[in-house]
C-alpha atoms as a printed R data frame, in Angstrom:
    type eleno elety resid chain resno       x      y       z
1   ATOM     1    CA   UNK     A     1 169.361 64.704  94.175
2   ATOM     2    CA   UNK     A     2 167.078 66.754  91.895
3   ATOM     3    CA   UNK     A     3 164.464 67.599  94.589
4   ATOM     4    CA   UNK     A     4 167.279 68.598  96.970
5   ATOM     5    CA   UNK     A     5 168.764 70.848  94.283
6   ATOM     6    CA   UNK     A     6 165.410 72.495  93.584
7   ATOM     7    CA   UNK     A     7 164.777 73.070  97.298
8   ATOM     8    CA   UNK     A     8 168.259 74.610  97.629
9   ATOM     9    CA   UNK     A     9 167.510 77.012  94.790
10  ATOM    10    CA   UNK     A    10 164.222 78.025  96.406
11  ATOM    11    CA   UNK     A    11 165.950 78.458  99.796
12  ATOM    12    CA   UNK     A    12 168.586 80.727  98.285
13  ATOM    13    CA   UNK     A    13 165.948 82.827  96.541
14  ATOM    14    CA   UNK     A    14 164.010 83.209  99.810
15  ATOM    15    CA   UNK     A    15 166.984 83.434 102.151
16  ATOM    16    CA   UNK     A    16 165.591 86.561 103.835
17  ATOM    17    CA   UNK     A    17 162.491 84.630 104.942
18  ATOM    18    CA   UNK     A    18 164.720 81.802 106.191
19  ATOM    19    CA   UNK     A    19 166.877 84.229 108.151
20  ATOM    20    CA   UNK     A    20 163.776 85.778 109.726
21  ATOM    21    CA   UNK     A    21 162.486 82.295 110.534
22  ATOM    22    CA   UNK     A    22 165.715 81.386 112.339
23  ATOM    23    CA   UNK     A    23 165.360 84.601 114.316
24  ATOM    24    CA   UNK     A    24 161.913 83.549 115.525
25  ATOM    25    CA   UNK     A    25 163.333 80.337 117.048
26  ATOM    26    CA   UNK     A    26 164.677 82.321 120.009
27  ATOM    27    CA   UNK     A    27 161.085 83.137 121.055
28  ATOM    28    CA   UNK     A    28 160.003 79.487 121.402
29  ATOM    29    CA   UNK     A    29 158.313 78.502 124.678
30  ATOM    30    CA   UNK     A    30 160.039 75.426 126.101
31  ATOM    31    CA   UNK     A    31 157.068 73.634 127.763
32  ATOM    32    CA   UNK     A    32 155.397 73.248 124.362
33  ATOM    33    CA   UNK     A    33 158.675 72.063 122.812
34  ATOM    34    CA   UNK     A    34 159.122 69.445 125.548
35  ATOM    35    CA   UNK     A    35 155.585 68.210 124.894
36  ATOM    36    CA   UNK     A    36 156.410 68.016 121.168
37  ATOM    37    CA   UNK     A    37 159.528 65.967 122.027
38  ATOM    38    CA   UNK     A    38 157.334 63.596 124.051
39  ATOM    39    CA   UNK     A    39 154.930 63.187 121.118
40  ATOM    40    CA   UNK     A    40 157.909 62.462 118.860
41  ATOM    41    CA   UNK     A    41 159.127 59.698 121.194
42  ATOM    42    CA   UNK     A    42 155.647 58.163 121.171
43  ATOM    43    CA   UNK     A    43 155.744 57.935 117.360
44  ATOM    44    CA   UNK     A    44 158.396 55.196 117.657
45  ATOM    45    CA   UNK     A    45 156.099 53.277 120.021
46  ATOM    46    CA   UNK     A    46 153.196 53.686 117.578
47  ATOM    47    CA   UNK     A    47 155.380 52.450 114.707
48  ATOM    48    CA   UNK     A    48 156.406 49.429 116.805
49  ATOM    49    CA   UNK     A    49 152.729 48.639 117.525
50  ATOM    50    CA   UNK     A    50 151.918 48.765 113.815
51  ATOM    51    CA   UNK     A    51 154.901 46.555 112.956
52  ATOM    52    CA   UNK     A    52 153.837 44.011 115.589
53  ATOM    53    CA   UNK     A    53 150.267 44.104 114.308
54  ATOM    54    CA   UNK     A    54 151.455 43.171 110.807
55  ATOM    55    CA   UNK     A    55 152.782 39.744 111.871
56  ATOM    56    CA   UNK     A    56 151.234 36.865 113.789
57  ATOM    57    CA   UNK     A    57 154.391 35.962 115.735
58  ATOM    58    CA   UNK     A    58 155.226 37.908 118.880
59  ATOM    59    CA   UNK     A    59 158.285 40.099 118.322
60  ATOM    60    CA   UNK     A    60 160.610 41.091 121.205
61  ATOM    61    CA   UNK     A    61 159.120 44.394 122.378
62  ATOM    62    CA   UNK     A    62 162.188 46.306 123.508
63  ATOM    63    CA   UNK     A    63 164.184 45.332 120.468
64  ATOM    64    CA   UNK     A    64 161.240 46.195 118.235
65  ATOM    65    CA   UNK     A    65 160.978 49.740 119.665
66  ATOM    66    CA   UNK     A    66 164.764 50.183 119.469
67  ATOM    67    CA   UNK     A    67 164.647 49.029 115.843
68  ATOM    68    CA   UNK     A    68 162.063 51.713 114.996
69  ATOM    69    CA   UNK     A    69 164.307 54.355 116.556
70  ATOM    70    CA   UNK     A    70 167.283 53.083 114.561
71  ATOM    71    CA   UNK     A    71 165.184 52.850 111.392
72  ATOM    72    CA   UNK     A    72 164.663 56.610 111.552
73  ATOM    73    CA   UNK     A    73 168.409 57.132 111.102
74  ATOM    74    CA   UNK     A    74 168.610 54.542 108.305
75  ATOM    75    CA   UNK     A    75 165.744 56.336 106.567
76  ATOM    76    CA   UNK     A    76 168.079 59.262 105.867
77  ATOM    77    CA   UNK     A    77 170.503 57.110 103.878
78  ATOM    78    CA   UNK     A    78 168.057 55.880 101.226
79  ATOM    79    CA   UNK     A    79 165.107 57.576  99.498
80  ATOM    80    CA   UNK     A    80 161.374 57.047 100.001
81  ATOM    81    CA   UNK     A    81 161.536 55.083 103.253
82  ATOM    82    CA   UNK     A    82 163.784 52.339 101.872
83  ATOM    83    CA   UNK     A    83 166.199 52.619 104.802
84  ATOM    84    CA   UNK     A    84 163.551 51.918 107.434
85  ATOM    85    CA   UNK     A    85 162.124 49.107 105.304
86  ATOM    86    CA   UNK     A    86 165.543 47.464 104.981
87  ATOM    87    CA   UNK     A    87 166.140 47.658 108.754
88  ATOM    88    CA   UNK     A    88 162.747 46.137 109.540
89  ATOM    89    CA   UNK     A    89 163.114 43.380 106.946
90  ATOM    90    CA   UNK     A    90 166.456 42.427 108.491
91  ATOM    91    CA   UNK     A    91 164.978 42.529 112.002
92  ATOM    92    CA   UNK     A    92 162.136 40.190 111.032
93  ATOM    93    CA   UNK     A    93 164.599 37.860 109.294
94  ATOM    94    CA   UNK     A    94 166.681 37.642 112.495
95  ATOM    95    CA   UNK     A    95 163.446 36.910 114.388
96  ATOM    96    CA   UNK     A    96 162.948 33.878 112.128
97  ATOM    97    CA   UNK     A    97 160.365 35.080 109.605
98  ATOM    98    CA   UNK     A    98 160.881 33.910 106.008
99  ATOM    99    CA   UNK     A    99 161.602 36.645 103.461
100 ATOM   100    CA   UNK     A   100 158.251 36.188 101.697
101 ATOM   101    CA   UNK     A   101 156.267 36.639 104.919
102 ATOM   102    CA   UNK     A   102 158.389 39.526 106.213
103 ATOM   103    CA   UNK     A   103 157.970 41.282 102.854
104 ATOM   104    CA   UNK     A   104 154.214 40.727 103.074
105 ATOM   105    CA   UNK     A   105 154.213 42.122 106.616
106 ATOM   106    CA   UNK     A   106 156.137 45.171 105.405
107 ATOM   107    CA   UNK     A   107 153.610 45.729 102.612
108 ATOM   108    CA   UNK     A   108 150.743 45.408 105.110
109 ATOM   109    CA   UNK     A   109 152.417 47.949 107.388
110 ATOM   110    CA   UNK     A   110 152.880 50.431 104.534
111 ATOM   111    CA   UNK     A   111 149.271 49.952 103.444
112 ATOM   112    CA   UNK     A   112 147.931 50.437 106.979
113 ATOM   113    CA   UNK     A   113 150.087 53.529 107.533
114 ATOM   114    CA   UNK     A   114 148.908 55.079 104.255
115 ATOM   115    CA   UNK     A   115 145.263 54.280 104.952
116 ATOM   116    CA   UNK     A   116 145.540 55.649 108.494
117 ATOM   117    CA   UNK     A   117 147.133 58.892 107.300
118 ATOM   118    CA   UNK     A   118 144.565 59.407 104.522
119 ATOM   119    CA   UNK     A   119 141.655 58.541 106.822
120 ATOM   120    CA   UNK     A   120 142.855 61.027 109.436
121 ATOM   121    CA   UNK     A   121 143.328 63.704 106.779
122 ATOM   122    CA   UNK     A   122 139.834 63.065 105.379
123 ATOM   123    CA   UNK     A   123 138.276 63.251 108.849
124 ATOM   124    CA   UNK     A   124 140.044 66.544 109.587
125 ATOM   125    CA   UNK     A   125 139.030 67.952 106.211
126 ATOM   126    CA   UNK     A   126 135.407 67.175 107.056
127 ATOM   127    CA   UNK     A   127 135.802 68.814 110.470
128 ATOM   128    CA   UNK     A   128 137.737 71.821 109.097
129 ATOM   129    CA   UNK     A   129 136.698 72.285 105.450
130 ATOM   130    CA   UNK     A   130 138.256 75.768 105.267
131 ATOM   131    CA   UNK     A   131 141.616 74.697 106.749
132 ATOM   132    CA   UNK     A   132 143.604 75.226 103.528
133 ATOM   133    CA   UNK     A   133 143.202 77.745 100.753
134 ATOM   134    CA   UNK     A   134 143.786 75.196  98.002
135 ATOM   135    CA   UNK     A   135 143.994 77.878  95.329
136 ATOM   136    CA   UNK     A   136 147.332 78.983  96.750
137 ATOM   137    CA   UNK     A   137 148.786 75.481  96.649
138 ATOM   138    CA   UNK     A   138 148.418 74.757  92.926
139 ATOM   139    CA   UNK     A   139 149.272 77.144  90.112
140 ATOM   140    CA   UNK     A   140 146.738 77.814  87.368
141 ATOM   141    CA   UNK     A   141 146.530 74.981  84.874
142 ATOM   142    CA   UNK     A   142 148.275 72.442  87.130
143 ATOM   143    CA   UNK     A   143 145.225 70.339  87.981
144 ATOM   144    CA   UNK     A   144 144.850 68.872  84.478
145 ATOM   145    CA   UNK     A   145 148.459 67.621  84.141
146 ATOM   146    CA   UNK     A   146 148.330 66.189  87.671
147 ATOM   147    CA   UNK     A   147 145.174 64.216  86.870
148 ATOM   148    CA   UNK     A   148 146.706 62.967  83.602
149 ATOM   149    CA   UNK     A   149 149.853 61.853  85.436
150 ATOM   150    CA   UNK     A   150 147.782 60.094  88.117
151 ATOM   151    CA   UNK     A   151 145.787 58.248  85.449
152 ATOM   152    CA   UNK     A   152 148.914 57.315  83.495
153 ATOM   153    CA   UNK     A   153 150.605 55.517  86.400
154 ATOM   154    CA   UNK     A   154 148.176 52.533  86.598
155 ATOM   155    CA   UNK     A   155 148.064 52.310  82.791
156 ATOM   156    CA   UNK     A   156 151.861 52.084  82.543
157 ATOM   157    CA   UNK     A   157 151.934 49.537  85.377
158 ATOM   158    CA   UNK     A   158 149.322 47.390  83.609
159 ATOM   159    CA   UNK     A   159 151.266 47.485  80.327
160 ATOM   160    CA   UNK     A   160 154.486 46.467  82.086
161 ATOM   161    CA   UNK     A   161 152.734 43.515  83.751
162 ATOM   162    CA   UNK     A   162 151.249 42.377  80.433
163 ATOM   163    CA   UNK     A   163 154.612 42.531  78.677
164 ATOM   164    CA   UNK     A   164 156.588 40.897  81.525
165 ATOM   165    CA   UNK     A   165 155.018 37.517  82.423
166 ATOM   166    CA   UNK     A   166 157.781 36.592  84.899
167 ATOM   167    CA   UNK     A   167 157.245 39.846  86.789
168 ATOM   168    CA   UNK     A   168 153.489 39.217  86.700
169 ATOM   169    CA   UNK     A   169 153.975 35.756  88.161
170 ATOM   170    CA   UNK     A   170 156.197 37.069  90.944
171 ATOM   171    CA   UNK     A   171 153.643 39.779  91.741
172 ATOM   172    CA   UNK     A   172 150.768 37.287  91.861
173 ATOM   173    CA   UNK     A   173 152.769 35.025  94.181
174 ATOM   174    CA   UNK     A   174 153.604 37.971  96.446
175 ATOM   175    CA   UNK     A   175 149.974 39.131  96.566
176 ATOM   176    CA   UNK     A   176 148.887 35.604  97.473
177 ATOM   177    CA   UNK     A   177 151.335 35.559 100.378
178 ATOM   178    CA   UNK     A   178 150.380 39.085 101.444
179 ATOM   179    CA   UNK     A   179 146.647 38.323 101.446
180 ATOM   180    CA   UNK     A   180 147.242 35.163 103.452
181 ATOM   181    CA   UNK     A   181 149.295 37.100 105.994
182 ATOM   182    CA   UNK     A   182 146.624 39.809 106.223
183 ATOM   183    CA   UNK     A   183 143.908 37.214 106.850
184 ATOM   184    CA   UNK     A   184 145.985 35.542 109.563
185 ATOM   185    CA   UNK     A   185 146.639 38.867 111.311
186 ATOM   186    CA   UNK     A   186 142.989 39.929 111.260
187 ATOM   187    CA   UNK     A   187 141.888 36.645 112.829
188 ATOM   188    CA   UNK     A   188 143.659 37.846 116.001
189 ATOM   189    CA   UNK     A   189 141.869 40.882 117.519
190 ATOM   190    CA   UNK     A   190 144.993 41.986 119.415
191 ATOM   191    CA   UNK     A   191 147.055 42.062 116.204
192 ATOM   192    CA   UNK     A   192 144.353 43.877 114.235
193 ATOM   193    CA   UNK     A   193 144.016 46.467 117.007
194 ATOM   194    CA   UNK     A   194 147.790 47.004 117.126
195 ATOM   195    CA   UNK     A   195 147.968 47.300 113.339
196 ATOM   196    CA   UNK     A   196 145.189 49.831 112.802
197 ATOM   197    CA   UNK     A   197 145.509 51.588 116.156
198 ATOM   198    CA   UNK     A   198 149.194 52.200 115.538
199 ATOM   199    CA   UNK     A   199 148.523 53.234 111.932
200 ATOM   200    CA   UNK     A   200 146.160 55.969 113.161
201 ATOM   201    CA   UNK     A   201 148.239 56.953 116.187
202 ATOM   202    CA   UNK     A   202 151.461 57.419 114.189
203 ATOM   203    CA   UNK     A   203 150.313 60.315 111.920
204 ATOM   204    CA   UNK     A   204 148.200 61.756 114.761
205 ATOM   205    CA   UNK     A   205 151.289 61.976 116.987
206 ATOM   206    CA   UNK     A   206 153.354 63.476 114.173
207 ATOM   207    CA   UNK     A   207 150.677 66.115 113.560
208 ATOM   208    CA   UNK     A   208 150.465 66.745 117.311
209 ATOM   209    CA   UNK     A   209 154.216 67.405 117.437
210 ATOM   210    CA   UNK     A   210 153.889 70.024 114.707
211 ATOM   211    CA   UNK     A   211 150.898 71.603 116.460
212 ATOM   212    CA   UNK     A   212 152.835 71.811 119.735
213 ATOM   213    CA   UNK     A   213 155.801 73.419 117.985
214 ATOM   214    CA   UNK     A   214 153.393 75.875 116.370
215 ATOM   215    CA   UNK     A   215 151.958 76.745 119.771
216 ATOM   216    CA   UNK     A   216 155.448 77.229 121.185
217 ATOM   217    CA   UNK     A   217 156.222 79.819 118.507
218 ATOM   218    CA   UNK     A   218 152.817 81.508 118.555
219 ATOM   219    CA   UNK     A   219 151.820 80.571 115.000
220 ATOM   220    CA   UNK     A   220 148.452 82.311 114.442
221 ATOM   221    CA   UNK     A   221 146.772 79.261 112.883
222 ATOM   222    CA   UNK     A   222 144.040 77.172 114.590
223 ATOM   223    CA   UNK     A   223 145.193 73.825 115.948
224 ATOM   224    CA   UNK     A   224 142.980 71.788 113.613
225 ATOM   225    CA   UNK     A   225 144.199 73.748 110.612
226 ATOM   226    CA   UNK     A   226 147.838 73.082 111.542
227 ATOM   227    CA   UNK     A   227 147.110 69.358 111.731
228 ATOM   228    CA   UNK     A   228 145.430 69.417 108.302
229 ATOM   229    CA   UNK     A   229 148.388 71.347 106.862
230 ATOM   230    CA   UNK     A   230 150.846 68.761 108.199
231 ATOM   231    CA   UNK     A   231 148.928 65.737 106.904
232 ATOM   232    CA   UNK     A   232 148.256 67.344 103.507
233 ATOM   233    CA   UNK     A   233 151.934 68.245 103.103
234 ATOM   234    CA   UNK     A   234 153.206 64.775 104.026
235 ATOM   235    CA   UNK     A   235 150.714 63.087 101.706
236 ATOM   236    CA   UNK     A   236 151.743 65.436  98.885
237 ATOM   237    CA   UNK     A   237 155.474 64.684  99.212
238 ATOM   238    CA   UNK     A   238 155.115 60.933  99.818
239 ATOM   239    CA   UNK     A   239 156.306 60.137  96.280
240 ATOM   240    CA   UNK     A   240 159.213 62.617  96.224
241 ATOM   241    CA   UNK     A   241 162.296 60.366  96.468
242 ATOM   242    CA   UNK     A   242 164.458 62.350  98.878
243 ATOM   243    CA   UNK     A   243 166.128 60.546 101.811
244 ATOM   244    CA   UNK     A   244 163.950 61.109 104.869
245 ATOM   245    CA   UNK     A   245 161.974 63.730 102.966
246 ATOM   246    CA   UNK     A   246 164.842 66.191 103.503
247 ATOM   247    CA   UNK     A   247 164.077 69.407 101.667
248 ATOM   248    CA   UNK     A   248 160.776 68.328 100.164
249 ATOM   249    CA   UNK     A   249 158.968 67.999 103.505
250 ATOM   250    CA   UNK     A   250 160.256 71.361 104.722
251 ATOM   251    CA   UNK     A   251 159.160 73.127 101.548
252 ATOM   252    CA   UNK     A   252 155.729 71.465 101.510
253 ATOM   253    CA   UNK     A   253 155.119 72.197 105.200
254 ATOM   254    CA   UNK     A   254 155.942 75.883 104.824
255 ATOM   255    CA   UNK     A   255 153.636 76.167 101.803
256 ATOM   256    CA   UNK     A   256 150.834 74.311 103.619
257 ATOM   257    CA   UNK     A   257 151.119 76.417 106.795
258 ATOM   258    CA   UNK     A   258 151.093 79.623 104.752
259 ATOM   259    CA   UNK     A   259 148.066 78.295 102.865
260 ATOM   260    CA   UNK     A   260 146.430 77.705 106.256
261 ATOM   261    CA   UNK     A   261 146.871 81.399 107.053
262 ATOM   262    CA   UNK     A   262 150.239 81.587 108.831
263 ATOM   263    CA   UNK     A   263 152.837 84.320 108.186
264 ATOM   264    CA   UNK     A   264 155.716 83.037 106.050
265 ATOM   265    CA   UNK     A   265 158.462 83.847 108.565
266 ATOM   266    CA   UNK     A   266 156.697 82.253 111.547
267 ATOM   267    CA   UNK     A   267 155.669 79.220 109.450
268 ATOM   268    CA   UNK     A   268 159.309 78.815 108.402
269 ATOM   269    CA   UNK     A   269 160.425 78.982 112.041
270 ATOM   270    CA   UNK     A   270 157.833 76.342 113.011
271 ATOM   271    CA   UNK     A   271 158.991 73.983 110.256
272 ATOM   272    CA   UNK     A   272 162.668 74.483 111.116
273 ATOM   273    CA   UNK     A   273 162.035 73.774 114.820
274 ATOM   274    CA   UNK     A   274 159.799 70.795 114.011
275 ATOM   275    CA   UNK     A   275 162.331 69.170 111.711
276 ATOM   276    CA   UNK     A   276 165.171 69.897 114.131
277 ATOM   277    CA   UNK     A   277 163.223 68.187 116.910
278 ATOM   278    CA   UNK     A   278 161.956 65.199 114.926
279 ATOM   279    CA   UNK     A   279 164.789 64.573 112.451
280 ATOM   280    CA   UNK     A   280 168.125 66.169 113.250
281 ATOM   281    CA   UNK     A   281 168.344 65.780 117.030
282 ATOM   282    CA   UNK     A   282 167.459 62.030 116.980
283 ATOM   283    CA   UNK     A   283 169.751 61.382 114.006
284 ATOM   284    CA   UNK     A   284 173.050 60.808 115.867
285 ATOM   285    CA   UNK     A   285 171.586 58.679 118.715
286 ATOM   286    CA   UNK     A   286 169.556 56.808 116.114
287 ATOM   287    CA   UNK     A   287 172.700 56.056 114.108
288 ATOM   288    CA   UNK     A   288 174.515 54.893 117.257
289 ATOM   289    CA   UNK     A   289 171.541 52.664 118.120
290 ATOM   290    CA   UNK     A   290 171.596 51.265 114.590
291 ATOM   291    CA   UNK     A   291 175.294 50.440 114.905
292 ATOM   292    CA   UNK     A   292 174.732 48.817 118.302
293 ATOM   293    CA   UNK     A   293 171.858 46.689 116.982
294 ATOM   294    CA   UNK     A   294 174.013 45.541 114.071
295 ATOM   295    CA   UNK     A   295 176.857 44.667 116.442
296 ATOM   296    CA   UNK     A   296 174.449 42.743 118.710
297 ATOM   297    CA   UNK     A   297 173.055 40.935 115.621
298 ATOM   298    CA   UNK     A   298 169.544 42.193 116.344
299 ATOM   299    CA   UNK     A   299 169.449 43.335 112.722
């Protein structure tokens, strides 16, 4: 709740920019928005490909894609992607996978998705090194504390594992299962291609949707720079525990688009339209699909 509260405070303080951003929505060009909607639909297919690539067994395709659509709605009930993870764990359990293997497949999916997103961001940074004015993203003196916090996380994790032998044993057993599952998947070229192809396609399609929304509203930022701004913002807020990234993603995207050179009001309008298209409009049909899948015992 704390990130949501902070975002609300910031929104109230900058309500004039928000109001101007809502005003810009009326100028959107519909062909670009329809293309952005198509890219959004393809993200569920890409997620299904990655999920299939994380397991050796063949999963029912239509139900798998429907599950990814429903998982988007479940993702807004729990923080940090836990809703989608719970839906997919249940789906794999119904498909007959043991809990240990389905958990390993989920971990492999999350790893592949993170690697794909970071690899795409790194490639775009190389192609567009001046895409973001990083000095505007971090206040003076913030780099040191961030580095200290990043270094402290593995140290704290190591101490916890040393002091908790039962937890250490469970983690070792899980890693053994996960590595075995990863080896089995990569012995099958079709599964490896689905895993890594989907992991790259998913963030690329998400970034494409934002770019198309930006084009529809005439955001004066180069296409490559908009894609870098989107990927940088989503990587930055990955650890903020808000359900579905509500609030944190919007704030980070506006900051990143402004850092890429966009006017604040137009950047706000782009983010509002993007989140409306990718989050709020699919929410009700996604929830209905989730309920139907539960009733049909697919999950």
